[in-house]
TORSEMAR-713287 format. One record per atom (N, C-alpha, C): x, y, z; residue in three letters. Coordinates in pm, whole numbers, plus 50000, padded with zeros to 5 digits. Layout:
! TORSEMAR-713287
XYZALA ...
//
This chain:
! TORSEMAR-713287
500854988050000MET 500005000050000MET 500875012450000MET 500635021249907ILE 501385033749901ILE 500725043949991ILE 501495049750078THR 500995060950158THR 501805073150120THR 501115084050089TYR 501805095950043TYR 501885106150154TYR 503105110050190ALA 503315120350291ALA 503655133350219ALA 502785143650229PRO 503075156150157PRO 504345162650208PRO 505115168150116THR 506345174850153THR 506045187550231THR 506665189250345ARG 506455201050427ARG 507535211350398ARG 507145223850403THR 508105234550377THR 508635239850509THR 509425231850576ILE 509985235850705ILE 511415240550682ILE 511625253650686TRP 512935259050656TRP 513395268650763TRP 512625270350869ARG 512895280750968ARG 514125277351051ARG 514815287651104PRO 515975285251191PRO 515495280451328PRO 515355267351344ILE 514695261551461ILE 515375265751591ILE 516715266451593HIS 517415269851717HIS 517105284151760HIS 516715292951668PHE 516305306351705PHE 514845306851748PHE 514025298051693ASP 512605298951717ASP 512205295851860ASP 513125291251941ARG 512815289252082ARG 512595302552153ARG 513055313352093MET 512825326652149MET 511465331452102MET 510665336952195SER 509305340552161SER 509155354752112SER 510135363452137ASP 510005377452100ASP 510545379451959ASP 509685382351859PRO 510175383751721PRO 511215394751706PRO 511055405851779ALA 512015416851766ALA 513405412551812ALA 513465405251920GLU 514765400451969GLU 515335389951876GLU 514445381851820LEU 514875371751724LEU 515505378351601LEU 514865388751552LEU 515425396251438LEU 516765402451474LEU 516835408451593ALA 518075414951635ALA 519215404951647ALA 518935393151700GLN 519985383051714GLN 520465378351577GLN 519535376151484CYS 519925372051349CYS 520765382851280CYS 520395395451302GLU 521165406351241GLU 522575406851300GLU 522685405051431ARG 524015405251495ARG 524895394051439ARG 524315382251423GLN 525105370951372GLN 525495373151226GLN 524605379251148ALA 524935381951007ALA 526055392150996ALA 526035402251083ARG 527095412351081ARG 528415406651132ARG 528325397451227ALA 529545391451281ALA 530165381451183ALA 529325375351097ARG 529815365251002ARG 529325368750862ARG 529815379650804PRO 529295384250674PRO 529575374750559PRO 530495365450577GLY 530795355850472GLY 530085342650489GLY 529195341550587ASP 528515328950618ASP 527115329150556ASP 526875321050452PRO 525555321450388PRO 524425317050480PRO 524715308250578ALA 523655303950670ALA 523235315450761ALA 524205323150812ALA 523875334550898ALA 523125345250819ALA 523585348050697LEU 522875357650614LEU 521465352550580LEU 521365339650555GLY 520055333950523GLY 519075335350637GLY 519535332550760ASN 518655334150875ASN 518195348550890ASN 519085357950867PHE 518725372050875PHE 517705375550766PHE 517945370650646GLY 516995373150536GLY 515625367250565GLY 515605355350621ILE 514335348950657ILE 513575357350759ILE 514305362550857MET 513655370750960MET 513135383850900MET 513895389950811LEU 513415402150746LEU 512125399250668LEU 512085387750604GLN 510875384150532GLN 509705382550627GLN 509915376150740ARG 508845374250837ARG 508265387550884ARG 509105397650891PHE 508655410850934PHE 508045418850819PHE 508025413050700GLY 507455420050586GLY 508385429950521GLY 509645429650557ARG 510635438750498ARG 511215431650375ARG 510395430650271LEU 510675421650160LEU 511845426250074LEU 511965439350050GLY 513085444149971GLY 514415441250038GLY 514485443750169GLU 515725440850243GLU 515985425850245GLU 514945418050265ALA 515115403550268ALA 515655398450136ALA 515125403550026GLU 515615399249896GLU 517095402549880GLU 517495414549919HIS 518895418549906HIS 519805409349986HIS 519445406450110VAL 520275398050197VAL 520325383750143VAL 519185378450101LEU 519155364750053LEU 519935363149922LEU 519915373149836ARG 520715372449714ARG 522205372449747ARG 522595380449845ARG 523995380249890ARG 524355366449942ARG 523445360550020ALA 523715347250075ALA 523885336949965ALA 523125338249857LEU 523205328549748LEU 524445330649661LEU 524975342749658VAL 526265344949592VAL 527345337249666VAL 527295337549799LEU 528295330649882LEU 528075315549884LEU 526805311449880GLY 526495297049884GLY 525385293849787GLY 525675293149657PRO 524625291549556PRO 523855278449567PRO 524425268549632GLY 523735255749643GLY 522865254549765GLY 522715265149845ASN 521935264449969ASN 520435264549935ASN 519795252949946SER 518385251849907SER 517475259550002SER 517845260450128ILE 517015267950224ILE 516935282550183ILE 518085288250149ASN 518095302350108ASN 517425304449973ASN 517565294849883ARG 516875295849755ARG 515355295849776ARG 514905286949859PHE 513475286149887PHE 512975298949954PHE 513755304050050ALA 513365316450118ALA 513295328150021ALA 514215328749926LEU 514155339249825LEU 512915337449738LEU 512575325149706GLY 511365322649630GLY 510125327949701GLY 510015325349830LEU 508885330349908LEU 508865345549909LEU 510025351649921THR 510135366249924THR 509665372349793THR 510065366349681LEU 509655371449550LEU 508165369249526LEU 507655357649564LEU 506235355049546LEU 505385364549629LEU 505855367849749ALA 505125377249834ALA 505065391149773ALA 505955393949681GLN 505935406749608GLN 505145405749477GLN 504595394149448GLY 503865392349323GLY 504755390349203GLY 506005387149225ARG 506955385049115ARG 507005370049086ARG 505955365449019PHE 505725351149008PHE 506745343948922PHE 507065349348806ALA 507935342148714ALA 509265338248779ALA 509925348048841GLU 511205344948907GLU 510965337449037GLU 509895340949107GLY 509625334549235GLY 509425319549224GLY 508685315049121TRP 508455300649106TRP 509765293149087TRP 510735299249017SER 511985292148990SER 512745289249118SER 512655298249216TYR 513315295849344TYR 512435287449437TYR 511145288749422TYR 510205281149506TYR 510375266149487TYR 510865262149371GLU 511065248049342GLU 512055241549439GLU 512895249649503ALA 513885244249597ALA 513255239149725ALA 511935240949743ARG 511295236649868ARG 511445221749892ARG 511465213749783GLY 511605199449800GLY 512945195649862GLY 514005202349822GLU 515325199649878GLU 515445204950020GLU 514695216050049ALA 514805222350181ALA 513925215650285ALA 513025206650243ALA 512075200950337ALA 512785192750444ALA 512285193650566ALA 512875186450678ALA 512175173150702ALA 511055170750635GLU 510355158050650GLU 509585155250522GLU 508955143650518GLY 508205140050398GLY 509025131150307GLY 508465127550194VAL 509155118850099VAL 509205125749965VAL 510165122049886ALA 510265127649751ALA 509135122049665ALA 508495130849591LEU 507405126249504LEU 507885115549408LEU 509075117749351SER 509555108749247SER 509855094749297SER 509945092749430SER 510235079449482SER 509075069849460SER 507865075149433GLN 506705066549417GLN 506215065649273GLN 506795073349184ILE 506195075049052ILE 507115069748943ILE 506555061148860LYS 507315055548748LYS 506955063148622LYS 507295075748619ALA 507015084248504ALA 507995095748505ALA 508125102448392ALA 509015113948382ALA 508335126148444ALA 509135134648505ARG 508585147048560ARG 508305156748445ARG 507105162448445TRP 506725171548338TRP 507405184948355TRP 508075189448249ARG 508795202248253ARG 508265212148149ARG 507105209048089GLY 506515218547996GLY 506465213847853GLY 506985201947823GLU 506935196847687GLU 505495193547647GLU 505245191747519GLY 503905188747472GLY 503385175647530GLY 502165175847581ILE 501625163847645ILE 500215160647594ILE 499825165847481ALA 498505162747425ALA 498375147647406ALA 497305141947461GLY 497075127647450GLY 497855119247549GLY 498755125347625LYS 499545118047724LYS 498815117447858LYS 499175107747940ARG 498605106448073ARG 499485114048172ARG 498885123748239LEU 499625132248332LEU 499095130048473LEU 499965125348561LEU 499625123048701LEU 499865135948779LEU 498825141348842VAL 498915153848917VAL 498905150349065VAL 500035152849132MET 500215148449270MET 499925159549369MET 499365156049486PRO 499125166049590PRO 500405169649661PRO 500385181049726GLU 501565185449801GLU 501125195249909GLU 501855194950021GLN 501655204050133GLN 500265202450193GLN 499685213150246GLY 498455211850323GLY 497205211750236GLY 496075209250300LEU 494805208850229LEU 494445222450171LEU 494775233150243GLY 494505246550192GLY 495285249350064GLY 496535244850059ASP 497345246549937ASP 496685239549819ASP 496175227749843GLN 495555220149734GLN 494245226549689GLN 493475232049784LEU 492255239249747LEU 492595251549662LEU 493645258349697GLN 494045270249622GLN 494525266649482GLN 495395256749472PHE 496035253849344PHE 495195244749256PHE 494085239449307ALA 493165232249219ALA 492625241149109ALA 492735254049128ARG 492285263649028ARG 493035262048896ARG 494205255848897VAL 494985254248773VAL 494475243048686VAL 493605234248738LEU 493255222148665LEU 492545224948531LEU 491595234348523PRO 491015237048390PRO 492055241748288PRO 492995249948334LYS 494055254648245LYS 494955243048204LYS 495245234248298LEU 496075222648269LEU 495375213448169LEU 494065212448179ALA 493315203848086ALA 493405208947943ALA 493655221947926GLU 493765227647791GLU 494995222347715GLU 495945216047785THR 497095210247718THR 496725198047635THR 495525192547660GLY 495105180547590GLY 495555167747658GLY 496175169047774ALA 496615157147848ALA 495425150447915ALA 495565137647940LYS 494575130048017LYS 495005130848164LYS 494275138848241LEU 494695141848377LEU 494245131048475LEU 495155127848567ILE 494845118648677ILE 495195126148805ILE 494195130348880LEU 494415138249001LEU 494425129349123LEU 495525129649197VAL 495625122549324VAL 495305132549434VAL 494355129349521SER 493975138649628SER 493785131049758SER 493855138449867HIS 493675132349998HIS 492195130150028HIS 491855120450110PRO 490455116650130PRO 489485128150160PRO 489835137950245PRO 488845148550273PRO 488495157050151PRO 489375157250050LEU 489165165649932LEU 488595157949814LEU 488635144949820HIS 488345136649702HIS 486965139449646HIS 485915138949727GLY 484555140949678GLY 484345154649620GLY 484905164949684LEU 484785178549634LEU 485455180149500LEU 486665174849485PHE 487375175849358PHE 486675167749249PHE 486135156449286GLN 485445148149187GLN 484195155049134GLN 483455161849224ALA 482265169249181ALA 482645181549099ALA 483775187449129SER 484195199749063SER 484825197348927SER 485515186048912PHE 486235183048787PHE 485865168948740PHE 484625167148695PRO 484155153548663PRO 484795147448539PRO 485445155548457SER 485985150248331SER 487375144148347SER 487975145148466ILE 489315139348484ILE 489225127348577ILE 490245119048572GLN 490295107148656GLN 490765110948796GLN 490145104948898HIS 490465108249037HIS 490935095849111HIS 491975097749192VAL 492535087149274VAL 492685092349415VAL 492315084049513VAL 492435088049653VAL 493805083749705VAL 494585093149754ALA 495905090049807ALA 495785080449925ALA 496645070349925GLY 496675060850035GLY 495685049550024GLY 494855049449918ARG 493845038849903ARG 494105029849784ARG 495285030949726VAL 495625022549612VAL 496945015549641VAL 497085003449587SER 498324996049608SER 499455001849526SER 499095008049413GLU 500095015049333GLU 499405026049255GLU 500175036249221LEU 499615047449147LEU 499355043149002LEU 498345049348936PRO 498085045848796PRO 499295048848708PRO 499425041348603SER 500525043748510SER 500295057048439SER 501375063948410ALA 501285076948345ALA 502555079248264ALA 502455088648170ASP 503635092348091ASP 504465102848163ASP 503775111848236PHE 504445122748307PHE 503755124848442PHE 504445131648530TRP 503825135848656TRP 504235150148686TRP 503405156848766VAL 503705170548809VAL 503045172548945VAL 503675180449030SER 503055184449155SER 502015195249125SER 500895194749193LEU 499845204749175LEU 500395218849194LEU 501345220449287LEU 501895233549318LEU 502955238049219LEU 503305229649124ASP 504305233449024ASP 503695237148889ASP 502385235548874VAL 501775237548743VAL 501925251948697VAL 501735261748787LEU 501875275748746LEU 503275278748698LEU 504275272848765ALA 505655275048724ALA 505925268848588ALA 505475256548569VAL 505755249448444VAL 505065256448327VAL 503845261248350MET 503085267548242MET 503275282748235MET 504105288048327ASP 504405302448331ASP 503125310548343ASP 502375307748450LEU 501085314148473LEU 501115322748599LEU 500215332348604THR 499965340248723THR 498485338248760THR 498055342848878PRO 496625341548911PRO 495705347848807PRO 496155358548743ALA 495325365348644ALA 495075356648521ALA 495915346548498ASP 495755337848382ASP 494745326648405ASP 494295324948528LEU 493455313548564LEU 491975317348560LEU 491105307548541PRO 489665310548544PRO 489275315748682PRO 488375325448688PRO 488025331348818PRO 487195321748903PRO 487195323849034PRO 486275316049119PRO 484825319449085PRO 483875310249111PRO 484115297349177PRO 484655286849080PRO 485625279249126TYR 486135268249047TYR 485915254849117TYR 485325255249237LEU 484945242949307LEU 483425243149329LEU 482835231249328ARG 481415229949354ARG 481185217249432ARG 480075216849504THR 479735204949581THR 478355199949541THR 478175186949543ASP 476865181249517ASP 476145177849647ASP 476655183249757THR 476055181049889THR 475285193549931THR 474205191750005THR 473435203050055THR 473415202750207THR 473285214650266TRP 473195215950411TRP 471735215150451TRP 471415204650522ARG 470025202750564ARG 469725211250688ARG 468565217450685ASN 468045225150799ASN 469005235850849ASN 469475244750763PRO 470325255750811PRO 469485265250896PRO 470095271950994PRO 469335281351077PRO 468845293150994PRO 467715298751036ALA 467145310150965ALA 467935322750995ALA 467745332850909GLY 468375345750933GLY 469795346450882GLY 470515356450928VAL 471905358750886VAL 472795347950947VAL 473665342250862ARG 474575331650907ARG 476015335850881ARG 476825335750986ILE 478235339250978ILE 479055326851011ILE 479855322250914GLY 480755310950940GLY 482045315851003GLY 482475309451111LEU 483665313851184LEU 484655302351198LEU 485885304851155MET 486995295451176MET 488095303051247MET 488255300451376ALA 489155308351459ALA 490505301851482ALA 490665289451440SER 491935282451464SER 492265273651346SER 493555272551317GLY 494005264251206GLY 494505250751252GLY 495215244051164ASN 495795230951193ASN 496815232151306ASN 496585225251413ARG 497465226351530ARG 498875221351503ARG 499045213651397ARG 500385208551363ARG 501175218251276ARG 500515228951230HIS 501225238751147HIS 502235246251234HIS 503475248251185PRO 504505254351269PRO 504205268651311PRO 503335275651237ASN 503015289451272ASN 501595290851326ASN 500995279751369ASN 499585280151407ASN 499305289151527ASN 500225289551622ALA 499995297651742ALA 499855312351707ALA 500595317051608ARG 500525331151571ARG 499365334151477ARG 498995324651393ARG 497955327451295ARG 496555324751348ARG 496435317551460SER 495125314251516SER 494775323451632SER 493475324051662LEU 493015331851776LEU 493045323351902LEU 493565329152008ALA 493495322552138ALA 492025321852182ALA 491745313452279ALA 490355311152321ALA 489655324152359ALA 490355332952432ALA 489725345452475ALA 489395354352356ALA 490305355152259ASN 490055363252140ASN 488935357352055ASN 488905344152045SER 487845337651970SER 486475340552033SER 486415339652165ALA 485155342452235ALA 484735357052217ALA 485705366152221TYR 485405380352204TYR 484845382952065TYR 485465377251963LEU 484985378951826LEU 483565373351812LEU 483375361451864ARG 482045355151855ARG 480975363951920ARG 481325370252031SER 480345378652102SER 479965391052022SER 480815395251930LEU 480565407451853LEU 479875404751719LEU 479945392451672LEU 479395389451540LEU 477865388951544LEU 477225393751438PRO 475755393551434PRO 475215380051387PRO 473905378651395GLY 473245366951341GLY 473615354151412GLY 473465343051340THR 473845329951393THR 475285327051351THR 476145324551448VAL 477555321751421VAL 477725306651410VAL 478225302151296ILE 478435287951270ILE 479915284951290ILE 480225277151392ASP 481605273051415ASP 481985262951308ASP 482935266451223LEU 483305258051109LEU 484295247051142LEU 484715246351266ASP 485605235351307ASP 484885222151280ASP 485515212751207PRO 484835200151176PRO 484365192551298PRO 485025194451412ASP 484555187951535ASP 483185193251576ASP 482875205651535GLN 481585211651568GLN 480545209251460GLN 480935210251333THR 479965208451224THR 479675193751197THR 480585184951241ARG 480485170651211ARG 480555168151060ARG 481195177350989ALA 481365175650845ALA 482605167250820ALA 482455154950769PRO 483615146150755PRO 484525149650639PRO 484015156850540THR 484825160250423THR 484595174850386THR 485375179450289PHE 485225193250245PHE 483965195150160PHE 483385184650107SER 482115185950037SER 481035190950131SER 480965185050250GLU 479975189250349GLU 480265203350400GLU 481555206450422THR 481895219950466THR 481545230150359THR 481765226650232ALA 481415235750122ALA 479925238650121ALA 479115228450149ALA 477665230550153ALA 477285240650261ALA 477985240150374ILE 477735249650482ILE 478155263750439ILE 479345264950381LEU 479825278150340LEU 478915284450236LEU 478355276250147ASN 477475281650044ASN 476205287850102ASN 475865284350225MET 474675289750288MET 474995300850388MET 476275304650399CYS 476675315350490CYS 476675328750417CYS 476245339050486ASP 476295352550429ASP 477715357950429ASP 478535353050519LEU 479915357650532LEU 480715346950604LEU 481975345450564VAL 482915336650634VAL 483975345450698VAL 484245343050824VAL 485325349950896VAL 486315339150937VAL 487555340150891SER 488485329050911SER 489905333950929SER 490655326651011VAL 492095328251014VAL 492675321150892VAL 493985321750877ASP 494655316250759ASP 494715301050769ASP 493685294650719THR 493625280150720THR 492755275450604THR 492525262550592ALA 491865257050474ALA 490465262650452ALA 489745266050559ALA 488385271550543ALA 488405284350461ALA 489425292650479ALA 489535305050401ALA 489755302050254ALA 490565291950223HIS 490785288050084HIS 489515282250023HIS 488795274450100LEU 487555268650048LEU 486545279650018LEU 486435289550107ALA 485525300750083ALA 485905307949953ALA 487205310149934GLY 487655316849812GLY 487385308749688GLY 487605295649696ALA 487385286849580ALA 485915286149543ALA 485015288049642LEU 483575288149618LEU 483055302049585LEU 483955311949591ASN 483625325949567ASN 482635331349670ASN 482835327249795ARG 482025332349904ARG 482735344349967ARG 482005354450014PRO 482665365850080PRO 483355361350208PRO 484575365950226CYS 485385361150339CYS 486225372350394CYS 486195373750527LEU 487145382250598LEU 488275373350647LEU 489475375950600LEU 490625367750635LEU 491465375250739LEU 491625369250855LEU 492375375250965LEU 493805370150961LEU 494745379250937LEU 496135375250913LEU 497055380051024LEU 498045371851060PRO 499055376351155PRO 499955386851091PRO 500465396151170GLY 501365406351118GLY 502795401551104GLY 503105390851173TYR 504455385051170TYR 504385371351103TYR 505305368951010ASP 505375356150938ASP 504085353550859ASP 503595363850792THR 502425362350707THR 502785353450589THR 501895344350553ASP 502175335350443ASP 502345343150312ASP 503235338450227TRP 503595345550104TRP 502405348950016TRP 501405340150013ARG 500315341849915ARG 499425353749946ARG 499485358850068TRP 498675370450104TRP 499425383550086TRP 500675382550046MET 501495394150012MET 501565403750132MET 501765416550107ARG 501895426450215ARG 501235439550173ARG 500775446850273ASP 500305460650253ASP 499175461550151ASP 498275451850151ARG 497085452750067ARG 495955445250135ARG 494725449650110SER 493555443750175SER 492805434350082SER 493295432549959ASP 492655423449866ASP 493625412249831ASP 493145402549753SER 493965391049715SER 493845388349566SER 494955386049496PRO 494855382249355PRO 494295368149335PRO 494225360349441TRP 493725346649431TRP 492205345949449TRP 491675354149539TYR 490265353249575TYR 489635367249575TYR 488845370749473PRO 488355384449459PRO 487395388949568PRO 486755379649640ARG 485795383649742ARG 486385383049883ARG 487685381249893HIS 488365381750022HIS 488675396250060HIS 488525399350187ILE 489035411750245ILE 490035407750352ILE 491265412850340LEU 492345409050430LEU 492475419150543LEU 492365414250664LEU 492525422450784LEU 493805417950853LEU 494765426950865ARG 496115423250909ARG 496395427551052ARG 496915418351129ASN 497325420951266ASN 498675428251267ASN 499085432551384THR 500405438551401THR 501435427651431THR 502685431251420VAL 503755421851453VAL 503645417351598VAL 503205426351685GLN 503105423151827GLN 502005413051858GLN 501075411351767GLY 500095400651784GLY 498865404151864GLY 498525417051881ASP 497305420851951ASP 496145420651852ASP 495255410851865TRP 494195408751768TRP 492995417951787TRP 492955425951892ARG 491725433051925ARG 491265442151810ARG 492165449751750GLY 491775458651642GLY 491235451051523GLY 491855439851487VAL 491385431651376VAL 490005425951406VAL 489825421151529ILE 488535415351569ILE 487415425651558ILE 487675437551607GLU 486625447851604GLU 486335452651462GLU 487365453151378ALA 487145456651237ALA 486325445851167ALA 486615433251196ALA 485855422251136ALA 484405422651180ALA 484175425351308ALA 482805425751358ALA 482025437251296ALA 482675448751279ALA 482005460251217ALA 481595457051074ALA 482485450650999TYR 482155447050861TYR 481035436550859TYR 481095426950951ALA 480055416550956ALA 478685422650985ALA 478645432851068ARG 477365439451096ARG 476805446150970ARG 477685451950887GLU 477235457850762GLU 476665447050669GLU 477335435650663VAL 476845424650581VAL 475485419950631VAL 475355418750763ALA 474095414150821ALA 472965423950792ALA 473235436750806GLU 472205446750778GLU 471775446250632GLU 472735444450543SER 472405443450401SER 471575431050371SER 471945419750433ALA 471205407350412ALA 469795408450466ALA 469645414650581GLU 468305416250639GLU 467445425550554GLU 468075435950498ALA 467325445050412ALA 466835437850286ALA 467695429250229ARG 467275421850110ARG 466125412150140ARG 466185405750257SER 465155396250293SER 463815402950320SER 463855416050354ALA 462615423350383ALA 461925428150257ALA 462605427550142LEU 461995432050017LEU 460885422349975LEU 459805427649917PRO 458735418749871PRO 459225409649759PRO 458785397249761SER 459215387649660SER 458425389349531SER 
//
């Protein structure tokens, strides 16, 4: 039985991360970089910290210096890729982002399971292309948007997905073959394979080149939804994510936000909804007037369904795909990004989210009062 472990992008300077104060962490990395200006690892750690603080231009400069000194350092190459992608510089960013496989601290190489050539952009019309999952469920929800564009190559697509996503992807892309990861003794034969997260790089695409949301659909319905305004709330992400403590709301903050939100608040945590797969969660989101979520898979699902979403982002170590200094997203047109400070005080973000939710609720109530 083949079990597929998604490659994790763990590149952080772990020995520094034991310190909880980001400002002191940055200062220590800067001191070490100045003390060892010829050490690509020290420069890389400093560049990574600058990126975490959103100082992307400085981070790029430092990381490029580090790569001049140590061009084979995959950690620094990957970090530069993240820095470029966070600036929206996709073409160059994807080329460095590919180093994530070498920089990973756990997981298995995709090619160890696949008896096919890796697709690098050659003509594949009529060929069988195995599309492999990678990283977290949110990443796969986001990058599933490339599948219609990939189908335009004329290849016969075989999408491997993890069990919680299988039904949703099958309903959304019925013309391609679907395989559930971990439920087959061997992967289907194919001429080529590609990681789902590499398709944009191979095809030289940006978000603007992709079909707009919604690109996912569910054949499941939510039975007996509550009446009135419904607000979906996801206050915490995957507890195994290395940055989950900073990107999620603590219990007190979650309770405060819930107390301010109007209408019926639907806790989107699967333990509360009892939704076993993303098909069931999608049915719930489709009936919500607004989704309020931290940076986790629920936010990606809302975007893929083209549901209005308030995305609550940490000010420190913000994920590359949300970029910096903007309240919108090139990936999801109905997202509004509310950004925390580096210090991590969520109160301002919570109150801004609640104020916007009240406007949504008032608008929804006004529409429902109109004569049919």
